[in-house]
N, C-alpha and C positions, 0 to 999 in steps of 0.2 A: 353738179347742181346747175340747173338751167338759168340762163340769163334773166336777171330781174326777178328771181324767186321771191324776195321779200320787198320788192319796190313799193315804196310809200306805205308799208305796213305800219299802222299806228299803235299796235298793241304788243309789240315785242320789245322787252327791255334789255335782254341779253342774247348774245348769239354764241353758241359753242359749236364749232365746226368738227366733223368727223376726223378722227386721226388718220383716215386713209385719204383724206383730200390732198390733191396736188396743186390745184389751181382755183383761185377765187375769181369767178367771173366778173366782168365789167358790170357796173350798176347793180350788183346783187342786192344791196341794201340801200340804194339811193332813196333819200328822203324819208328814212324810217326815223321819225323824230323822237321816238321813245327809247331808243337803244342808248344805254349807258355804258355797257362793257361788251367788248368782243374778245374772245379767245381764239387765237389762231394756232393750230397744231404745228409741230416742227416738221411736218411732211409737206407742208405748202411751200412751193418754190416761187410762185408768181401771184401778184394781186393785180387784177385788171383795172382799167381806167374807171374812175368815179365809183369804185366799189362801195365806199361808205360816205360818199358826198352828201351833204345836207342831213346828216344824222345830228341834228342840232343839240341833242343832249348827251352825245358821246363824250365821256370824260376820260376813259382809260382803254388803252389798247397796247398790246405788246406783240411785236413782230419778231419771230423766231430767226435764228441765224440761217435757217434753210432758205429764206426768201432772198432770191438774187435779182428779182425784178418787181418794181413797184410802179404801176401805171400813173398816168396823168390825172390830176385832180381827185386822187383817192380820198382826201380829207377836206376838200373844198367845202366851205360852209359849215364846218364843224366848229362852231363858236365856242363851245365849252370844253374842248379837248385840251386838257391841262397835263395829261401824263401819257407820253408815247415813247416807246422804246424801239428804235430802229437799228438793226444790225450794221456792222461795218461792211458786210457783203452787199 
């Protein structure tokens, strides 16, 4: 998925990534204020910098155990994020 694919998209409320995805690019959903839920498949191993920054209505995200690297500022500005699961890895 190319860098900033959903950048500042105001009409997406949920993102479900493909089960073949390995890496979530930096700033892919930066500023997508309508997103409430994000589903990350267990094939993803890395989440890039600011991937979901300023998704102001994001409330729920679960990061699978397959993720071994989470970039800087991934959830910066996510003021309503109340449920996040981050693996020990």
